[in-house]
PyMOL Python script that loads the backbone (N, CA, C, O; Angstrom):
from pymol import cmd

cmd.read_pdbstr("""\
ATOM      1  N   MET A   1      -4.397  -4.988  -7.279  1.00  0.00           N
ATOM      2  CA  MET A   1      -5.479  -4.382  -6.390  1.00  0.00           C
ATOM      3  C   MET A   1      -4.993  -3.426  -5.690  1.00  0.00           C
ATOM      4  O   MET A   1      -5.743  -2.467  -5.510  1.00  0.00           O
ATOM      5  N   ALA A   2      -3.734  -3.384  -5.137  1.00  0.00           N
ATOM      6  CA  ALA A   2      -3.152  -2.366  -4.501  1.00  0.00           C
ATOM      7  C   ALA A   2      -2.153  -1.497  -5.381  1.00  0.00           C
ATOM      8  O   ALA A   2      -1.536  -2.108  -6.253  1.00  0.00           O
ATOM      9  N   TRP A   3      -1.933  -0.143  -5.242  1.00  0.00           N
ATOM     10  CA  TRP A   3      -1.077   0.426  -5.897  1.00  0.00           C
ATOM     11  C   TRP A   3      -0.360   1.601  -4.944  1.00  0.00           C
ATOM     12  O   TRP A   3      -0.839   2.287  -4.040  1.00  0.00           O
ATOM     13  N   LEU A   4       0.860   1.555  -5.463  1.00  0.00           N
ATOM     14  CA  LEU A   4       1.994   2.520  -4.615  1.00  0.00           C
ATOM     15  C   LEU A   4       2.405   3.364  -5.315  1.00  0.00           C
ATOM     16  O   LEU A   4       3.135   2.970  -6.225  1.00  0.00           O
ATOM     17  N   HIS A   5       2.190   4.575  -5.237  1.00  0.00           N
ATOM     18  CA  HIS A   5       2.709   5.648  -6.033  1.00  0.00           C
ATOM     19  C   HIS A   5       3.707   6.486  -5.211  1.00  0.00           C
ATOM     20  O   HIS A   5       3.397   6.897  -4.093  1.00  0.00           O
ATOM     21  N   ILE A   6       4.943   6.744  -5.788  1.00  0.00           N
ATOM     22  CA  ILE A   6       6.090   7.507  -4.979  1.00  0.00           C
ATOM     23  C   ILE A   6       6.532   8.474  -5.908  1.00  0.00           C
ATOM     24  O   ILE A   6       6.691   8.319  -7.119  1.00  0.00           O
ATOM     25  N   SER A   7       6.737   9.600  -5.152  1.00  0.00           N
ATOM     26  CA  SER A   7       7.143  11.071  -5.953  1.00  0.00           C
ATOM     27  C   SER A   7       8.361  11.366  -5.086  1.00  0.00           C
ATOM     28  O   SER A   7       8.228  11.537  -3.874  1.00  0.00           O
ATOM     29  N   ALA A   8       9.578  11.429  -5.707  1.00  0.00           N
ATOM     30  CA  ALA A   8      10.749  11.860  -5.093  1.00  0.00           C
ATOM     31  C   ALA A   8      11.493  12.729  -6.120  1.00  0.00           C
ATOM     32  O   ALA A   8      12.377  12.138  -6.742  1.00  0.00           O
ATOM     33  N   PRO A   9      11.316  13.880  -6.377  1.00  0.00           N
ATOM     34  CA  PRO A   9      12.058  14.778  -7.259  1.00  0.00           C
ATOM     35  C   PRO A   9      13.461  14.836  -6.499  1.00  0.00           C
ATOM     36  O   PRO A   9      13.644  14.689  -5.291  1.00  0.00           O
ATOM     37  N   LYS A  10      14.401  15.083  -7.487  1.00  0.00           N
ATOM     38  CA  LYS A  10      15.729  15.382  -7.020  1.00  0.00           C
ATOM     39  C   LYS A  10      15.672  16.715  -6.082  1.00  0.00           C
ATOM     40  O   LYS A  10      15.212  17.679  -6.694  1.00  0.00           O
ATOM     41  N   GLY A  11      16.000  16.954  -4.868  1.00  0.00           N
ATOM     42  CA  GLY A  11      16.075  17.897  -4.010  1.00  0.00           C
ATOM     43  C   GLY A  11      14.757  18.370  -3.454  1.00  0.00           C
ATOM     44  O   GLY A  11      14.715  19.511  -2.992  1.00  0.00           O
ATOM     45  N   ALA A  12      13.569  17.545  -3.448  1.00  0.00           N
ATOM     46  CA  ALA A  12      12.510  17.859  -2.866  1.00  0.00           C
ATOM     47  C   ALA A  12      12.127  16.698  -1.835  1.00  0.00           C
ATOM     48  O   ALA A  12      12.740  15.633  -1.910  1.00  0.00           O
ATOM     49  N   VAL A  13      11.230  16.860  -0.971  1.00  0.00           N
ATOM     50  CA  VAL A  13      10.893  16.173  -0.185  1.00  0.00           C
ATOM     51  C   VAL A  13       9.880  15.022  -0.857  1.00  0.00           C
ATOM     52  O   VAL A  13       8.923  15.338  -1.565  1.00  0.00           O
ATOM     53  N   PRO A  14      10.211  13.727  -0.550  1.00  0.00           N
ATOM     54  CA  PRO A  14       9.256  12.716  -1.376  1.00  0.00           C
ATOM     55  C   PRO A  14       8.010  12.491  -0.607  1.00  0.00           C
ATOM     56  O   PRO A  14       7.889  12.603   0.613  1.00  0.00           O
ATOM     57  N   THR A  15       7.185  12.191  -1.382  1.00  0.00           N
ATOM     58  CA  THR A  15       5.723  11.497  -0.987  1.00  0.00           C
ATOM     59  C   THR A  15       5.334  10.372  -1.560  1.00  0.00           C
ATOM     60  O   THR A  15       5.859   9.953  -2.592  1.00  0.00           O
ATOM     61  N   ALA A  16       4.480   9.839  -1.014  1.00  0.00           N
ATOM     62  CA  ALA A  16       3.813   8.473  -1.392  1.00  0.00           C
ATOM     63  C   ALA A  16       2.344   8.211  -1.074  1.00  0.00           C
ATOM     64  O   ALA A  16       1.862   8.466   0.030  1.00  0.00           O
ATOM     65  N   THR A  17       1.641   7.680  -2.109  1.00  0.00           N
ATOM     66  CA  THR A  17       0.344   7.203  -1.632  1.00  0.00           C
ATOM     67  C   THR A  17       0.259   5.761  -1.827  1.00  0.00           C
ATOM     68  O   THR A  17       0.907   5.250  -2.740  1.00  0.00           O
ATOM     69  N   SER A  18      -0.452   5.076  -1.085  1.00  0.00           N
ATOM     70  CA  SER A  18      -0.808   3.775  -0.983  1.00  0.00           C
ATOM     71  C   SER A  18      -2.363   3.423  -1.044  1.00  0.00           C
ATOM     72  O   SER A  18      -3.069   3.566  -0.046  1.00  0.00           O
ATOM     73  N   TRP A  19      -2.864   2.958  -2.253  1.00  0.00           N
ATOM     74  CA  TRP A  19      -4.242   2.708  -2.346  1.00  0.00           C
ATOM     75  C   TRP A  19      -4.581   1.328  -2.737  1.00  0.00           C
ATOM     76  O   TRP A  19      -3.900   0.771  -3.598  1.00  0.00           O
ATOM     77  N   CYS A  20      -5.608   0.710  -2.161  1.00  0.00           N
ATOM     78  CA  CYS A  20      -6.027  -0.501  -2.446  1.00  0.00           C
ATOM     79  C   CYS A  20      -7.489  -0.454  -2.835  1.00  0.00           C
ATOM     80  O   CYS A  20      -8.147   0.490  -2.397  1.00  0.00           O
ATOM     81  N   LEU A  21      -8.203  -1.544  -3.766  1.00  0.00           N
ATOM     82  CA  LEU A  21      -9.491  -1.621  -3.855  1.00  0.00           C
ATOM     83  C   LEU A  21     -10.316  -1.875  -2.640  1.00  0.00           C
ATOM     84  O   LEU A  21     -11.441  -1.376  -2.603  1.00  0.00           O
ATOM     85  N   CYS A  22      -9.849  -2.655  -1.559  1.00  0.00           N
ATOM     86  CA  CYS A  22     -10.433  -2.935  -0.333  1.00  0.00           C
ATOM     87  C   CYS A  22     -10.928  -1.547   0.423  1.00  0.00           C
ATOM     88  O   CYS A  22     -11.648  -1.681   1.412  1.00  0.00           O
ATOM     89  N   GLY A  23     -10.617  -0.424   0.052  1.00  0.00           N
ATOM     90  CA  GLY A  23     -10.801   0.842   0.590  1.00  0.00           C
ATOM     91  C   GLY A  23      -9.499   1.364   1.326  1.00  0.00           C
ATOM     92  O   GLY A  23      -9.634   2.479   1.829  1.00  0.00           O
ATOM     93  N   ARG A  24      -8.320   0.788   1.473  1.00  0.00           N
ATOM     94  CA  ARG A  24      -7.379   1.403   1.983  1.00  0.00           C
ATOM     95  C   ARG A  24      -6.744   2.464   1.186  1.00  0.00           C
ATOM     96  O   ARG A  24      -6.356   2.290   0.031  1.00  0.00           O
ATOM     97  N   ASP A  25      -6.632   3.786   1.964  1.00  0.00           N
ATOM     98  CA  ASP A  25      -6.023   4.853   1.202  1.00  0.00           C
ATOM     99  C   ASP A  25      -4.859   5.676   2.446  1.00  0.00           C
ATOM    100  O   ASP A  25      -5.257   6.351   3.395  1.00  0.00           O
ATOM    101  N   ARG A  26      -3.681   5.448   2.182  1.00  0.00           N
ATOM    102  CA  ARG A  26      -2.872   6.129   2.997  1.00  0.00           C
ATOM    103  C   ARG A  26      -1.882   6.884   2.040  1.00  0.00           C
ATOM    104  O   ARG A  26      -1.640   6.681   0.850  1.00  0.00           O
ATOM    105  N   SER A  27      -1.369   7.844   2.943  1.00  0.00           N
ATOM    106  CA  SER A  27      -0.287   8.861   2.222  1.00  0.00           C
ATOM    107  C   SER A  27       0.843   9.029   3.489  1.00  0.00           C
ATOM    108  O   SER A  27       0.707   8.869   4.702  1.00  0.00           O
ATOM    109  N   ALA A  28       1.894   9.380   2.751  1.00  0.00           N
ATOM    110  CA  ALA A  28       3.161   9.898   3.638  1.00  0.00           C
ATOM    111  C   ALA A  28       3.836  10.825   2.895  1.00  0.00           C
ATOM    112  O   ALA A  28       3.886  10.853   1.666  1.00  0.00           O
ATOM    113  N   VAL A  29       4.515  11.820   3.897  1.00  0.00           N
ATOM    114  CA  VAL A  29       5.632  12.714   3.412  1.00  0.00           C
ATOM    115  C   VAL A  29       6.777  12.812   4.288  1.00  0.00           C
ATOM    116  O   VAL A  29       6.715  12.984   5.505  1.00  0.00           O
ATOM    117  N   GLY A  30       8.026  12.669   3.465  1.00  0.00           N
ATOM    118  CA  GLY A  30       9.166  12.663   3.952  1.00  0.00           C
ATOM    119  C   GLY A  30       9.800  11.405   4.016  1.00  0.00           C
ATOM    120  O   GLY A  30       9.098  10.394   3.981  1.00  0.00           O
ATOM    121  N   HIS A  31      11.303  11.302   4.126  1.00  0.00           N
ATOM    122  CA  HIS A  31      12.035  10.094   3.894  1.00  0.00           C
ATOM    123  C   HIS A  31      11.585   9.016   4.724  1.00  0.00           C
ATOM    124  O   HIS A  31      11.332   7.954   4.155  1.00  0.00           O
ATOM    125  N   ARG A  32      11.437   9.097   5.989  1.00  0.00           N
ATOM    126  CA  ARG A  32      11.104   8.041   6.996  1.00  0.00           C
ATOM    127  C   ARG A  32       9.898   7.638   6.732  1.00  0.00           C
ATOM    128  O   ARG A  32       9.735   6.426   6.593  1.00  0.00           O
ATOM    129  N   ARG A  33       8.692   8.590   6.590  1.00  0.00           N
ATOM    130  CA  ARG A  33       7.415   8.241   6.655  1.00  0.00           C
ATOM    131  C   ARG A  33       7.249   7.380   5.335  1.00  0.00           C
ATOM    132  O   ARG A  33       6.685   6.289   5.420  1.00  0.00           O
ATOM    133  N   VAL A  34       7.694   7.810   4.190  1.00  0.00           N
ATOM    134  CA  VAL A  34       7.726   7.119   2.944  1.00  0.00           C
ATOM    135  C   VAL A  34       8.240   5.814   3.074  1.00  0.00           C
ATOM    136  O   VAL A  34       7.567   4.860   2.682  1.00  0.00           O
ATOM    137  N   LEU A  35       9.378   5.654   3.589  1.00  0.00           N
ATOM    138  CA  LEU A  35       9.806   4.300   3.697  1.00  0.00           C
ATOM    139  C   LEU A  35       9.057   3.386   4.672  1.00  0.00           C
ATOM    140  O   LEU A  35       9.158   2.163   4.575  1.00  0.00           O
ATOM    141  N   ALA A  36       8.404   3.897   5.489  1.00  0.00           N
ATOM    142  CA  ALA A  36       7.439   3.102   6.380  1.00  0.00           C
ATOM    143  C   ALA A  36       6.157   2.700   5.679  1.00  0.00           C
ATOM    144  O   ALA A  36       5.615   1.604   5.824  1.00  0.00           O
ATOM    145  N   LEU A  37       5.696   3.736   4.863  1.00  0.00           N
ATOM    146  CA  LEU A  37       4.651   3.482   4.092  1.00  0.00           C
ATOM    147  C   LEU A  37       4.937   2.131   2.894  1.00  0.00           C
ATOM    148  O   LEU A  37       4.133   1.254   2.577  1.00  0.00           O
ATOM    149  N   ILE A  38       6.053   2.290   2.499  1.00  0.00           N
ATOM    150  CA  ILE A  38       6.547   1.261   1.633  1.00  0.00           C
ATOM    151  C   ILE A  38       6.337  -0.365   2.316  1.00  0.00           C
ATOM    152  O   ILE A  38       5.847  -1.372   1.806  1.00  0.00           O
ATOM    153  N   THR A  39       6.796  -0.186   3.369  1.00  0.00           N
ATOM    154  CA  THR A  39       6.989  -1.365   4.159  1.00  0.00           C
ATOM    155  C   THR A  39       5.661  -1.859   4.424  1.00  0.00           C
ATOM    156  O   THR A  39       5.381  -3.049   4.282  1.00  0.00           O
ATOM    157  N   ASP A  40       4.743  -0.893   4.844  1.00  0.00           N
ATOM    158  CA  ASP A  40       3.335  -1.135   5.205  1.00  0.00           C
ATOM    159  C   ASP A  40       2.379  -1.539   4.033  1.00  0.00           C
ATOM    160  O   ASP A  40       1.466  -2.358   4.141  1.00  0.00           O
ATOM    161  N   HIS A  41       2.740  -0.801   2.817  1.00  0.00           N
ATOM    162  CA  HIS A  41       1.896  -1.448   1.791  1.00  0.00           C
ATOM    163  C   HIS A  41       2.359  -2.846   1.213  1.00  0.00           C
ATOM    164  O   HIS A  41       1.539  -3.544   0.616  1.00  0.00           O
ATOM    165  N   THR A  42       3.604  -3.238   1.376  1.00  0.00           N
ATOM    166  CA  THR A  42       3.776  -4.455   1.066  1.00  0.00           C
ATOM    167  C   THR A  42       3.497  -5.582   1.917  1.00  0.00           C
ATOM    168  O   THR A  42       3.270  -6.699   1.451  1.00  0.00           O
ATOM    169  N   ALA A  43       3.506  -5.326   3.159  1.00  0.00           N
ATOM    170  CA  ALA A  43       2.680  -6.167   4.227  1.00  0.00           C
ATOM    171  C   ALA A  43       1.302  -6.063   3.732  1.00  0.00           C
ATOM    172  O   ALA A  43       0.804  -7.167   3.509  1.00  0.00           O
ATOM    173  N   HIS A  44       0.448  -4.936   3.465  1.00  0.00           N
ATOM    174  CA  HIS A  44      -1.033  -5.050   3.189  1.00  0.00           C
ATOM    175  C   HIS A  44      -1.172  -5.982   1.996  1.00  0.00           C
ATOM    176  O   HIS A  44      -2.073  -6.819   1.938  1.00  0.00           O
ATOM    177  N   ARG A  45      -0.301  -5.825   1.090  1.00  0.00           N
ATOM    178  CA  ARG A  45      -0.607  -6.898  -0.030  1.00  0.00           C
ATOM    179  C   ARG A  45      -0.939  -8.375   0.352  1.00  0.00           C
ATOM    180  O   ARG A  45      -1.787  -9.068  -0.210  1.00  0.00           O
ATOM    181  N   ASP A  46      -0.095  -8.769   1.454  1.00  0.00           N
ATOM    182  CA  ASP A  46      -0.029 -10.253   2.004  1.00  0.00           C
ATOM    183  C   ASP A  46      -1.330 -10.316   2.782  1.00  0.00           C
ATOM    184  O   ASP A  46      -1.857 -11.427   2.839  1.00  0.00           O
ATOM    185  N   THR A  47      -1.985  -9.219   3.443  1.00  0.00           N
ATOM    186  CA  THR A  47      -3.097  -9.516   4.099  1.00  0.00           C
ATOM    187  C   THR A  47      -4.205  -8.971   3.718  1.00  0.00           C
ATOM    188  O   THR A  47      -5.114  -8.944   4.547  1.00  0.00           O
ATOM    189  N   CYS A  48      -4.415  -8.449   2.506  1.00  0.00           N
ATOM    190  CA  CYS A  48      -5.707  -7.436   2.116  1.00  0.00           C
ATOM    191  C   CYS A  48      -6.679  -8.613   2.110  1.00  0.00           C
ATOM    192  O   CYS A  48      -6.311  -9.737   1.768  1.00  0.00           O
ATOM    193  N   PRO A  49      -7.975  -8.325   2.510  1.00  0.00           N
ATOM    194  CA  PRO A  49      -8.999  -9.148   2.559  1.00  0.00           C
ATOM    195  C   PRO A  49      -9.568  -9.613   1.213  1.00  0.00           C
ATOM    196  O   PRO A  49     -10.336 -10.566   1.087  1.00  0.00           O
ATOM    197  N   LEU A  50      -9.100  -8.825   0.201  1.00  0.00           N
ATOM    198  CA  LEU A  50      -9.505  -8.990  -1.259  1.00  0.00           C
ATOM    199  C   LEU A  50      -8.591 -10.032  -1.802  1.00  0.00           C
ATOM    200  O   LEU A  50      -9.028 -10.653  -2.771  1.00  0.00           O
ATOM    201  N   SER A  51      -7.437 -10.333  -1.376  1.00  0.00           N
ATOM    202  CA  SER A  51      -6.577 -11.161  -1.985  1.00  0.00           C
ATOM    203  C   SER A  51      -6.258 -12.497  -1.058  1.00  0.00           C
ATOM    204  O   SER A  51      -5.597 -13.452  -1.465  1.00  0.00           O
ATOM    205  N   THR A  52      -6.783 -12.406   0.122  1.00  0.00           N
ATOM    206  CA  THR A  52      -6.559 -13.789   0.732  1.00  0.00           C
ATOM    207  C   THR A  52      -7.888 -14.751   0.799  1.00  0.00           C
ATOM    208  O   THR A  52      -8.980 -14.186   0.855  1.00  0.00           O
ATOM    209  N   PRO A  53      -7.847 -15.849   0.795  1.00  0.00           N
ATOM    210  CA  PRO A  53      -8.954 -16.650   0.542  1.00  0.00           C
ATOM    211  C   PRO A  53      -9.974 -16.450   1.904  1.00  0.00           C
ATOM    212  O   PRO A  53      -9.443 -16.022   2.928  1.00  0.00           O
ATOM    213  N   GLN A  54     -11.086 -16.685   1.912  1.00  0.00           N
ATOM    214  CA  GLN A  54     -12.217 -16.634   2.833  1.00  0.00           C
ATOM    215  C   GLN A  54     -12.731 -17.757   3.173  1.00  0.00           C
ATOM    216  O   GLN A  54     -12.948 -18.631   2.333  1.00  0.00           O
ATOM    217  N   GLU A  55     -13.002 -17.905   4.443  1.00  0.00           N
ATOM    218  CA  GLU A  55     -13.305 -19.401   4.939  1.00  0.00           C
ATOM    219  C   GLU A  55     -14.687 -19.540   4.501  1.00  0.00           C
ATOM    220  O   GLU A  55     -15.567 -18.680   4.536  1.00  0.00           O
ATOM    221  N   GLY A  56     -14.772 -20.976   4.003  1.00  0.00           N
ATOM    222  CA  GLY A  56     -15.993 -21.379   3.537  1.00  0.00           C
ATOM    223  C   GLY A  56     -16.356 -20.896   2.324  1.00  0.00           C
ATOM    224  O   GLY A  56     -17.519 -21.003   1.932  1.00  0.00           O
ATOM    225  N   ARG A  57     -15.218 -20.204   1.462  1.00  0.00           N
ATOM    226  CA  ARG A  57     -15.529 -19.907   0.015  1.00  0.00           C
ATOM    227  C   ARG A  57     -15.260 -21.439  -1.011  1.00  0.00           C
ATOM    228  O   ARG A  57     -14.369 -22.287  -0.949  1.00  0.00           O
ATOM    229  N   ALA A  58     -16.082 -21.347  -1.635  1.00  0.00           N
ATOM    230  CA  ALA A  58     -15.923 -22.495  -2.596  1.00  0.00           C
ATOM    231  C   ALA A  58     -14.728 -22.121  -3.573  1.00  0.00           C
ATOM    232  O   ALA A  58     -14.464 -20.951  -3.853  1.00  0.00           O
ATOM    233  N   ALA A  59     -14.060 -23.165  -4.046  1.00  0.00           N
ATOM    234  CA  ALA A  59     -13.141 -23.230  -4.918  1.00  0.00           C
ATOM    235  C   ALA A  59     -13.584 -22.978  -6.354  1.00  0.00           C
ATOM    236  O   ALA A  59     -14.664 -23.371  -6.796  1.00  0.00           O
ATOM    237  N   ALA A  60     -12.782 -22.373  -6.971  1.00  0.00           N
ATOM    238  CA  ALA A  60     -13.193 -22.186  -8.360  1.00  0.00           C
ATOM    239  C   ALA A  60     -13.045 -23.176  -9.233  1.00  0.00           C
ATOM    240  O   ALA A  60     -13.391 -23.023 -10.405  1.00  0.00           O
TER     241      ALA A  60
END
""", "prot")
cmd.dss("prot")
cmd.show_as("cartoon", "prot")
cmd.util.cbc("prot")
cmd.orient("prot")
């Protein structure tokens, strides 16, 4: 449900994009910001409303 795309060509500034089916769409440019986005993306996978059980939802 969530994708993380990182581009870090040798000698260039790294970029990253984090996208999720829930509507989340974030991007980062630069070493520190890309590392922060990776951490944020990992945390989102645990808290995404599409992957966490909803209250009152019937079990399958």
